[in-house]
Every structure is written in C-alpha cells, then in structure tokens.
PASESE-517872 format. One line per 2 residues: number of its first residue (from 1); for each residue x negated, y negated, z negated of N, C-alpha, C. Coordinates in pm, 1 decimal. Each point is the difference from the previous one (the first is absolute). Example, Ala and Ser with C-alpha at 12.3 -4.5 7.8 and 13.67 -1.06 7.14 Angstrom:
2
1) -1319.0 569.0 -780.0 89.0 -119.0 0.0 -90.0 -120.0 0.0  35.0 -105.0 72.0 -82.0 -119.0 -6.0 77.0 -109.0 -73.0
END
This chain:
240
1) -5438.2 -4656.0 11954.7 18.6 55.0 -126.2 91.6 -95.3 -61.8  12.5 -120.2 -52.8 66.0 -61.7 -46.9 138.8 -6.0 85.1
3) 8.5 -5.6 101.5 139.7 13.5 105.0 67.8 100.0 -60.5  -52.2 124.6 -34.9 65.6 121.8 24.2 48.8 7.4 -149.9
5) -99.0 -58.2 -90.5 70.6 8.3 -150.1 112.2 -109.3 -17.1  20.0 -114.2 79.4 117.6 -64.2 -0.1 99.5 62.1 66.7
7) -8.2 78.9 101.7 108.1 82.6 54.6 57.3 104.8 -46.5  -73.4 74.2 -90.1 25.6 112.5 -125.5 100.9 -78.1 -80.1
9) -87.0 -132.4 -58.3 113.3 -49.8 -93.8 131.7 -15.1 41.4  -10.8 -71.5 119.1 145.6 -44.9 75.5 127.6 130.8 0.5
11) -108.7 87.6 44.0 105.0 128.0 12.1 34.6 81.2 -140.6  -76.3 -38.3 -111.3 46.9 23.6 -124.3 92.8 -59.2 -56.2
13) 2.9 -124.6 27.0 93.8 -90.4 -48.9 164.2 27.5 85.0  -23.5 38.4 106.9 83.8 40.1 85.8 85.1 121.9 -58.9
15) -57.3 101.4 -48.0 24.1 143.0 -23.3 76.6 -37.3 -133.6  -74.2 -113.5 -93.3 59.6 5.0 -126.0 100.3 -75.7 12.5
17) 54.9 -105.5 82.3 117.9 -75.1 11.0 86.3 93.8 65.4  7.0 96.9 73.3 94.8 112.8 70.3 50.1 75.9 -122.4
19) -119.3 54.7 -71.9 41.9 97.6 -129.6 91.7 -100.3 -103.9  -27.5 -88.4 -26.6 83.2 -95.2 -94.8 148.5 -34.4 58.4
21) -10.0 -29.5 136.0 145.0 2.9 66.0 77.3 129.9 5.6  -51.7 108.2 -8.0 77.8 113.0 -7.7 36.8 44.5 -163.8
23) -93.6 -21.6 -64.4 42.1 68.1 -154.7 46.3 -157.5 -82.9  -23.5 -75.7 34.9 37.8 -103.7 -92.6 144.2 -74.5 30.5
25) 35.9 17.4 138.5 97.2 -63.1 37.8 156.6 63.8 -67.5  93.7 -83.1 8.2 154.6 56.1 -29.7 50.9 85.4 123.2
27) 43.6 101.5 -39.7 51.7 95.8 87.1 118.9 -83.5 113.4  -23.5 28.8 135.1 106.3 -72.1 45.0 124.8 80.6 49.7
29) 99.8 -26.0 75.0 122.4 90.8 -6.7 -43.7 123.2 59.5  47.7 101.5 -33.9 -19.8 152.9 7.9 -136.5 52.3 -22.6
31) -62.1 -91.3 -73.1 -132.3 63.1 -30.8 6.1 11.7 -162.5  78.3 39.8 -77.0 0.7 24.6 -153.4 -146.3 69.6 -56.0
33) -72.7 -11.7 -80.8 -69.7 57.4 -38.4 47.2 156.3 -69.6  -71.9 80.7 12.4 28.8 135.7 -32.9 39.7 -6.6 -161.6
35) -70.2 -83.5 -100.4 16.2 7.9 -153.3 142.5 -55.5 5.7  27.0 -62.3 70.9 139.8 -121.9 -8.4 104.5 129.3 43.2
37) -22.2 93.2 75.7 102.9 84.5 80.2 11.8 82.4 -134.6  -123.0 66.6 -59.9 38.9 82.6 -106.7 57.4 -37.9 -125.5
39) -15.8 -148.1 -34.1 45.3 -71.2 -97.4 191.2 38.4 26.8  22.2 -67.5 130.4 132.3 17.4 31.0 96.3 126.8 -13.2
41) -90.2 104.6 46.7 44.5 147.0 -10.2 29.4 18.1 -166.4  -115.5 -16.1 -73.8 31.4 35.7 -144.7 118.0 -84.2 -70.6
43) 17.9 -110.7 36.3 130.1 -77.7 -36.8 134.5 54.4 15.8  -8.3 82.0 125.8 152.5 53.4 36.9 -4.6 160.2 -77.9
45) -108.1 11.1 -73.2 45.2 153.0 -78.5 0.9 -55.3 -124.9  107.9 88.0 -87.8 41.2 -52.5 -115.2 -113.0 23.1 -102.6
47) -14.9 -83.0 -97.2 -116.7 56.9 -119.8 70.9 22.6 -128.3  124.3 -3.2 6.6 54.6 19.9 -99.8 153.1 17.7 11.3
49) 67.0 132.4 -94.6 99.5 5.6 44.8 125.7 -135.8 -4.1  91.9 25.9 73.8 115.9 -123.5 -6.7 53.8 -24.2 -128.1
51) 4.0 91.4 -100.3 62.2 -9.9 -132.7 -79.8 45.7 -76.3  -39.9 -94.1 -104.3 -113.1 38.5 -123.1 34.7 124.1 -50.7
53) -108.5 56.6 -59.6 14.8 97.1 -63.8 38.8 -13.7 -140.5  111.3 72.1 -28.1 30.4 -8.3 -150.3 -130.0 15.9 -88.0
55) 11.8 -79.7 -110.7 -90.7 11.9 -121.9 -155.9 -109.7 82.5  -16.2 -40.5 113.8 -78.4 -120.2 -2.6 -3.6 -116.0 -77.7
57) -72.2 -1.0 -36.5 17.8 -150.2 -82.7 2.3 -106.0 84.1  -68.7 -7.4 113.9 20.9 -118.9 105.0 135.5 30.7 108.4
59) 71.9 101.5 -47.4 129.8 -12.1 67.4 96.3 -120.0 -8.5  5.4 -17.4 -121.6 102.7 -122.4 -12.5 -33.9 -114.7 50.6
61) -157.6 -28.3 37.0 -27.8 -124.8 81.2 12.4 28.4 161.2  17.9 132.0 25.5 12.8 -3.4 152.4 142.2 33.8 50.4
63) 33.2 -68.2 108.7 145.8 -3.0 53.4 -2.8 73.9 138.4  57.1 114.4 2.6 -9.2 82.1 131.5 94.6 -77.0 83.2
65) -21.9 37.9 122.2 72.5 -66.0 95.8 132.6 46.2 -2.4  91.6 -100.5 41.6 124.5 20.2 -15.2 61.4 61.8 112.4
67) 59.4 121.1 -39.1 92.8 94.9 106.4 115.3 -4.2 -49.8  115.7 63.8 122.1 121.8 3.3 -4.8 27.6 135.3 -110.5
69) 79.8 -37.3 -107.2 62.1 86.1 -119.4 7.7 157.0 39.1  -62.6 98.9 -5.8 44.4 163.9 27.9 133.7 23.4 -43.4
71) 67.7 83.1 114.2 133.8 -10.1 -65.2 -32.9 148.9 -120.8  129.7 -21.0 -67.8 -31.8 115.8 -116.0 130.2 74.7 -9.8
73) -16.4 104.1 61.6 135.5 90.5 11.5 5.0 54.3 -162.7  124.6 24.6 -15.6 19.3 64.4 -94.4 91.2 -90.0 -117.6
75) -17.9 -113.3 31.5 60.3 -89.8 -117.1 50.4 -142.5 68.4  76.1 -56.8 -47.1 52.9 -153.5 13.7 -124.6 -75.0 -47.6
77) 15.2 -138.1 29.3 -114.7 -91.6 -60.4 60.0 -29.6 -138.6  118.1 -7.3 -20.7 27.0 -21.7 -107.1 -13.0 84.6 -142.6
79) -29.1 120.9 48.2 -40.7 98.6 -93.2 -148.2 -14.4 -44.5  -81.5 -34.3 90.2 -122.0 -0.7 -44.3 -79.5 -51.8 -140.1
81) 112.9 -101.3 -31.0 -53.9 -41.1 -166.6 44.7 109.4 -74.5  102.7 71.0 -21.8 28.0 103.6 -93.9 -93.7 106.8 46.6
83) -36.9 43.6 114.3 -108.9 93.3 38.5 -108.5 -15.7 -85.5  -73.2 -105.2 13.2 -91.9 -35.3 -38.2 -23.4 8.4 -147.3
85) 110.8 -36.8 -47.1 36.5 34.6 -169.8 -32.2 123.1 -27.0  84.4 101.5 98.8 -8.5 141.5 -27.8 -135.1 62.4 -9.5
87) -97.8 -40.5 101.4 -114.2 66.8 44.5 -95.2 -45.5 -125.4  29.5 -105.6 -63.6 -95.1 -97.5 -102.0 25.3 104.6 -123.7
89) 147.1 43.2 -22.7 18.6 107.0 -77.6 -45.8 177.6 -20.4  11.6 10.4 131.8 -53.4 123.4 33.3 -83.6 -7.5 150.9
91) -110.1 25.6 -30.1 -102.8 1.5 113.8 20.3 88.3 122.9  95.4 119.6 -59.0 19.7 103.2 99.4 107.4 -10.6 74.3
93) 92.3 -108.1 -9.1 106.2 -18.6 95.2 -42.0 -34.8 123.8  57.7 56.6 114.4 -22.3 -54.4 106.9 137.5 14.1 85.9
95) 12.2 -87.7 74.3 131.4 -17.3 71.6 25.3 103.5 119.8  -75.4 59.9 55.5 -15.7 96.5 90.2 76.8 134.5 -78.9
97) -91.2 10.3 -94.9 19.2 155.8 -60.3 151.7 -19.7 -100.8  0.2 -122.9 -14.7 145.6 -23.3 -61.1 141.7 12.5 104.5
99) -33.7 -78.2 116.1 133.1 36.4 81.7 -10.0 130.6 60.5  -105.0 88.9 5.0 10.0 114.9 32.1 93.2 76.0 -114.6
101) -24.8 9.1 -132.9 53.8 39.4 -102.6 159.0 -33.9 -1.1  3.3 -129.8 21.5 181.1 -50.9 23.2 49.5 54.7 119.8
103) -58.5 28.3 88.4 60.2 92.5 129.6 66.3 89.1 -30.0  -106.8 112.8 -105.1 17.1 126.0 -6.6 134.5 -19.0 -110.0
105) -19.3 -82.2 -95.8 71.3 -17.1 -84.6 161.6 -21.2 50.9  16.1 -79.7 89.9 109.5 -68.8 47.9 72.0 112.5 48.1
107) -50.1 121.2 73.2 39.5 99.4 74.4 59.0 105.2 -110.3  -110.2 12.4 -76.5 31.2 102.2 -106.1 119.0 -46.9 -119.3
109) 17.1 -101.2 -8.0 133.5 -59.0 -63.7 124.6 44.2 69.8  -14.3 -51.9 102.0 134.9 -6.4 94.6 37.8 164.3 19.9
111) -121.5 53.4 11.2 54.7 151.4 40.5 46.9 64.5 -118.5  -51.0 -26.7 -157.5 64.3 43.4 -112.4 98.0 -26.7 -30.3
113) 55.9 -144.3 34.3 137.8 -34.0 -8.1 69.6 55.8 104.4  -16.8 30.8 119.0 69.0 63.7 66.4 45.6 153.2 -17.3
115) -108.8 66.0 -63.4 14.3 140.0 -36.9 17.5 51.3 -147.4  36.1 -140.6 -71.2 53.0 16.6 -124.3 -91.9 41.7 -97.4
117) -131.0 -41.6 25.0 -101.0 78.4 -105.1 -16.5 -122.2 -95.4  47.1 37.6 -106.6 25.5 -96.4 -129.6 -164.9 -26.9 -71.2
119) -69.9 154.9 -8.0 -147.5 -19.6 -47.0 -95.1 -78.2 65.5  7.2 28.4 159.8 -114.5 -84.2 56.2 23.0 -162.2 -37.0
121) 149.8 -34.1 33.7 37.3 -161.3 -25.2 -51.2 -30.2 -140.8  3.0 80.1 -95.9 -52.9 -35.9 -153.0 -135.9 -3.8 10.9
123) -91.2 34.6 78.8 -162.9 -39.9 19.9 -3.9 -80.3 83.6  52.8 -34.2 103.9 -11.4 -97.5 85.5 58.6 -147.3 -57.6
125) 108.8 -15.5 -61.1 40.4 -87.9 -6.2 17.7 -47.5 -145.4  12.4 -156.6 -62.4 32.3 -42.3 -156.9 145.4 89.7 -46.2
127) -15.6 2.6 -120.6 154.5 55.7 -47.4 111.6 -61.7 44.6  -15.3 -142.7 60.5 111.5 -89.4 8.9 45.3 36.3 132.4
129) -87.8 12.6 61.8 26.5 37.8 178.0 28.8 155.1 10.7  -64.4 59.2 -54.5 24.3 136.3 -4.6 151.0 62.1 -26.5
131) 30.8 -121.2 -136.8 130.4 66.1 -13.1 127.0 -56.2 71.0  -26.1 -104.9 113.4 64.9 -40.1 88.0 33.1 111.5 104.7
133) -116.7 68.6 27.5 -1.7 74.9 134.8 70.1 157.2 -61.7  -5.2 -7.0 -124.7 74.0 147.1 -103.9 151.7 -17.6 35.8
135) 9.7 -97.1 -28.2 149.9 -7.8 -30.9 79.5 -15.0 144.4  -76.0 -62.4 93.2 58.2 -5.4 148.0 -10.5 153.8 44.3
137) -107.6 102.5 -37.4 2.6 132.1 38.3 112.9 70.6 -62.9  35.8 -43.7 -143.3 78.9 57.3 -71.3 143.2 -18.4 51.4
139) 50.6 -105.8 51.2 98.9 -34.5 79.0 53.0 69.9 102.7  -133.6 -12.1 99.0 20.5 78.2 119.1 29.3 129.9 -7.7
141) -62.5 71.0 -106.9 4.5 136.5 -41.8 130.1 7.8 -22.9  97.5 -68.9 -81.9 117.7 -0.1 -36.7 115.8 -18.4 110.7
143) -59.4 -72.5 79.6 99.9 2.1 129.4 -9.8 106.8 109.2  -100.2 108.2 -44.3 -55.0 106.9 120.9 -62.4 -51.0 111.3
145) -63.5 -105.2 -5.8 -68.3 -29.2 94.8 -152.6 12.7 2.4  -71.3 13.5 112.9 -142.6 6.7 26.9 -47.7 -67.5 88.0
147) -151.3 -37.1 14.0 -12.5 -83.7 81.7 -133.3 63.0 97.7  -0.1 -17.4 130.8 -73.8 64.8 82.4 -63.0 -136.6 56.6
149) -78.5 -74.5 -92.2 -101.2 -111.3 61.0 -135.1 39.1 43.3  -51.2 -88.1 126.8 -124.2 22.6 16.2 -67.5 -119.3 30.3
151) -105.4 -26.4 -56.7 -107.3 -92.8 -0.9 -64.5 -15.1 152.6  59.5 -62.4 82.0 -80.6 40.1 163.8 -127.7 -45.8 19.7
153) -14.1 -138.1 -55.6 -129.1 -83.5 0.4 10.7 -111.8 -80.8  -141.2 -54.5 -58.4 8.3 -104.5 -66.7 -76.5 -108.7 106.6
155) 45.4 -97.1 21.8 -29.6 -118.7 124.5 -103.1 -66.9 -58.3  35.3 -49.0 -137.7 -89.2 -98.3 -31.7 -1.1 19.9 -161.1
157) -94.1 -80.0 -54.2 -41.5 7.8 -143.6 -103.9 -60.6 -37.0  56.2 -102.9 -108.3 -101.9 -142.4 -21.6 36.7 -7.1 -111.4
159) -98.8 -58.3 -102.2 27.5 -56.9 -131.0 58.3 -151.5 26.8  114.4 -50.9 -53.9 58.6 -120.5 -9.4 -45.5 -90.8 -124.1
161) -23.3 77.5 -105.9 -13.5 -54.7 -125.1 -71.9 88.4 -98.3  -78.1 -79.4 -103.0 -93.3 71.1 -82.5 -31.9 -82.5 -107.7
163) 26.5 31.9 -132.2 -71.1 -60.6 -118.8 -61.7 90.0 -97.7  -49.8 -53.0 -98.9 -70.0 84.7 -116.6 30.1 -65.2 -111.5
165) 75.9 32.2 -106.7 22.0 -44.2 -124.2 -37.3 79.3 -103.2  -135.2 9.2 -75.6 -40.0 113.8 -49.5 98.9 60.5 -89.9
167) 25.3 140.5 -14.8 -96.2 75.8 62.6 71.8 61.9 130.6  88.6 -77.0 42.0 99.5 72.7 127.4 -27.1 -75.8 113.0
169) -20.7 89.9 133.8 -52.3 -94.1 143.7 139.1 61.8 48.7  48.4 -78.6 79.8 114.5 12.4 62.3 -32.0 -31.2 177.2
171) 65.1 88.9 91.8 -41.6 -24.4 128.9 135.8 21.2 78.1  31.1 -79.0 48.1 145.0 20.3 122.5 -39.8 8.6 92.5
173) 58.4 114.3 113.0 -22.2 18.0 116.1 100.9 27.3 85.8  -5.6 -62.7 119.8 126.8 28.9 100.1 -15.2 88.9 83.8
175) 99.0 84.1 37.2 0.0 105.5 72.0 85.2 -14.4 92.8  -20.3 44.6 123.7 86.8 -33.6 126.0 -18.4 162.0 82.9
177) 103.3 58.2 -12.5 11.4 159.7 32.6 137.0 31.8 96.4  -4.8 92.5 32.9 77.6 60.7 69.9 93.1 134.3 -82.4
179) 76.1 5.7 -22.6 78.9 107.2 -71.0 127.9 58.7 72.1  -0.7 112.3 3.9 135.9 80.5 73.5 66.4 37.9 -125.2
181) 123.4 -59.9 -30.3 53.7 71.8 -132.2 159.5 62.5 27.6  24.5 85.3 -46.7 104.5 73.2 31.7 41.4 79.2 -155.0
183) 131.5 -8.1 -19.4 62.3 20.8 -113.5 109.6 129.5 37.9  3.4 100.3 -77.6 50.9 115.7 33.7 85.0 43.9 -117.0
185) 105.3 50.7 24.7 116.6 43.1 -124.6 -53.9 148.2 -20.6  77.3 25.6 -113.2 -7.5 120.2 -48.0 -19.8 160.0 67.0
187) 75.0 -29.6 113.3 1.7 98.6 133.0 -112.8 -2.5 83.1  -79.2 -140.8 -12.7 -134.2 -9.7 101.6 40.4 -76.3 117.3
189) 124.7 -44.9 -12.2 82.7 -88.0 141.5 -86.3 -153.5 -29.4  -26.2 -52.3 126.1 -51.6 -125.4 -30.0 102.1 -104.1 -30.1
191) 7.8 -87.4 -73.5 107.9 -102.6 -34.5 -26.4 -110.4 29.9  -138.0 -56.0 -1.0 -50.9 -139.6 22.3 -162.5 10.1 73.4
193) -28.0 -71.7 80.1 -126.0 29.0 67.4 -16.6 47.6 121.4  -151.5 29.7 36.8 -6.0 48.4 106.6 -171.6 48.2 0.1
195) -48.4 107.8 19.7 -162.6 32.2 17.8 -50.7 -62.5 126.7  97.6 -6.7 87.5 -8.6 -52.9 159.6 -69.8 -155.0 -20.4
197) 65.9 -52.7 -55.6 -15.1 -166.3 -16.3 -70.9 -47.6 -135.5  -127.3 -30.4 12.6 -67.7 -68.1 -145.5 46.0 -134.6 11.4
199) 6.1 -27.5 -117.2 26.9 -167.9 -64.5 -130.8 -38.1 -51.0  -27.0 -136.0 34.9 -95.7 -66.4 -45.1 40.9 -41.8 -181.9
201) -90.1 56.9 -61.4 11.5 -41.7 -144.7 -117.4 -110.5 -52.6  31.2 -117.9 -55.0 -114.9 -91.2 -59.2 20.7 -4.3 -122.8
203) -75.8 54.4 -78.9 -7.6 25.5 -148.9 -96.5 -90.2 -74.7  11.3 -42.7 -100.2 -111.3 -84.0 -79.5 -2.2 76.0 -135.2
205) -113.9 58.1 -32.9 -22.0 77.0 -87.3 -106.6 -80.4 -107.4  -0.5 15.1 -145.4 -78.1 -48.2 -64.8 -62.3 113.2 -83.9
207) -111.6 18.7 -2.2 -65.9 108.8 -80.7 -103.3 -62.3 -90.4  -2.9 93.9 -129.6 -63.4 -68.9 -133.2 -76.5 104.0 -68.4
209) -115.8 -83.8 -24.2 -82.1 126.1 -78.9 -61.0 -81.2 -128.3  -26.7 94.5 -99.0 -45.9 -62.2 -166.2 -147.5 25.1 21.2
211) -68.2 -95.5 4.2 -159.6 29.2 -5.6 -48.0 44.7 -124.3  58.9 -6.0 -112.2 -28.7 34.1 -134.6 19.9 150.3 -5.5
213) 47.9 59.0 105.7 63.1 151.9 -41.9 -139.2 54.1 87.0  -19.7 113.6 -27.5 -73.2 85.1 74.4 53.3 54.2 124.5
215) 114.0 22.3 19.6 76.3 42.5 112.3 9.7 -111.5 105.2  -83.9 63.5 126.7 -49.0 -111.0 94.9 127.2 -34.7 111.6
217) 119.4 87.4 -24.0 140.5 0.5 97.9 68.0 -154.7 -8.8  31.0 -17.4 112.3 78.1 -121.5 14.6 157.5 70.2 -13.3
219) 86.6 -68.5 -29.0 124.5 9.9 -23.8 85.2 -78.1 72.7  145.8 60.0 54.7 55.0 -85.3 78.4 77.5 -55.1 -110.7
221) 2.8 -145.8 -2.6 76.7 -81.8 -106.4 99.0 -76.4 19.0  29.5 -31.8 123.7 110.7 -97.2 65.4 17.8 32.9 158.3
223) 123.9 -77.0 45.3 24.8 11.3 137.8 69.8 -122.0 -1.2  -32.5 -63.6 123.2 65.1 -152.2 24.7 157.2 57.4 18.4
225) 94.5 -73.0 -75.9 154.0 28.8 39.9 37.1 -92.6 130.5  -90.6 -98.4 55.5 49.7 -59.3 97.6 -13.7 45.6 139.8
227) -59.9 160.7 -17.4 -35.9 31.8 134.0 116.0 92.0 45.6  2.3 23.8 109.6 131.9 116.3 83.4 -63.5 119.0 19.3
229) -0.7 116.5 -56.5 -71.1 81.1 65.6 118.8 109.2 34.0  -38.3 94.9 104.3 114.7 85.1 75.9 86.3 87.2 -142.0
231) 115.7 22.3 40.4 111.7 39.3 -109.0 -76.7 115.5 -54.6  -28.9 4.3 -167.9 -18.2 109.8 -72.1 -163.7 34.6 15.3
233) -58.8 -123.5 43.7 -157.3 83.1 31.2 -83.3 0.5 -136.5  71.3 -61.4 -127.6 -62.5 20.7 -108.6 -14.8 -137.4 -36.6
235) -45.8 -72.5 70.8 -78.4 -127.4 -23.4 101.4 -94.4 -85.5  123.3 -18.2 1.5 105.1 -73.9 -32.2 -7.4 44.2 -166.2
237) -33.2 97.8 -24.8 65.7 52.7 -110.3 -113.7 -54.0 -115.2  -109.0 -61.6 44.7 -106.8 -19.5 -96.3 -26.5 -87.1 -26.5
239) 119.7 -122.5 -66.0 -39.2 -117.7 -29.4 -21.3 -27.1 -156.5  -114.8 39.7 -5.5 -77.7 -24.9 -143.7 30.6 -128.3 -50.7
END
C-alpha cells in the first residue's frame, strides 16, 4: 500500500513538472504565444488618424509622422502666404473656384475686346483697364479693321502671386493659351494672322476685389507689360 502511494506521488510530481515546463517557460523560436501574436497585429492597425483632428486640445502635443508634402495644384508656393491672408479675410474664398472664374473671365474679356463689346469690358475690368481696351477698339474701328480671333485652348492657369491689404484682395494669375489671331480690313480681307496657326500667348493678369463692397465680383486690374502675347490678343493693352 505504501509503495503504491509513493508511486502515485511520484507520478503527480512528474506531471506537475511537465505542466510547468509547458506553461511557464519562455517560448522558443516559432512558438510565439497567441496573445503576443494578437498584440503584434493590433500594433499594425492605426489607432488614431495620422493628422490630429483640428480642435483637439491634445493635438498640439502630437507630432504626426512626417510625409512628403502634397502637391498643391493651382498656385505657386510663393503665393501661399497671400492666399492664406485672403482666406483669413474671406472664409468663402476657394482657390479652385477662383481659378474656374478666372478662366471664364480670361475668355470673356478677350472675346469682348475682339468683338468690340465695350459694355462687357466695363463690367469685367476696372475703369483704367477698360479704358485701355476701349481706346484700342476705337482706333481699330477708325482704321476700318476687325479682329477674327479665337481662343483655341487654355493650356495652363495658376496663381503666381496673391496679397491682401484691407479691404482689397489681389490675385495674379498666369495664363498660357493658344490663340488664332486674324485681322481683317473693311472689305473682310485678311491683312494679318491666320486661323490655321495658333500662337502661344503667355499672359499675367491681376484681379482685384473690394471686400468691403457687397459686389462679389473680381475685376481685371492689371496685366504684366513684360509678357509678349500674340499680336492684338488684347492682353498688351491692359497695362493698368
């Protein structure tokens, strides 16, 4: 009887040592515990956004992972400070919407000049610039000439400068376009240019808006005299 008890006790000790060896030892290679594997998977899952949410009081103490700066289409880096100042003055200002409007204004102003539409120019340009266009229209009509110009396409449009000096915001835009330019005499004969060959025009126009005015429109205020647009495209006449 005693012998049996001793044998059972030895078996119990042996099983206890084996159980401890399995549960209490450190995992060897390729035997990582399931909990550790789960922890590793959790570490791969993002637990917070890469960029802190605006308004979070702890955001100032968090430094998001550095990433390559995103490309900012629509404006040159040198114009960013001015754009920020304009946005601070008018939260509704949007670069994309502004450029869409500038694209339309560019086409409308050129078309109005080519057709001699003085009324449209008066609504799209400030008084000084509109005056330059109208003077050129008067001279052209006195010579019996007309323009048969066409804006083929706008290849590039971007903001190159911006500034805000209360209450006026100024945004300078570079346009690269293809224009077919033809000048006809009083009989309709072509005296210059060709509709078959478009010429690249590189124009820099500045638009201005008075934020103290209820009128939301931007007006053409100036064009860069250093640019060389095609003959009689109209841009060279607006050096305000």
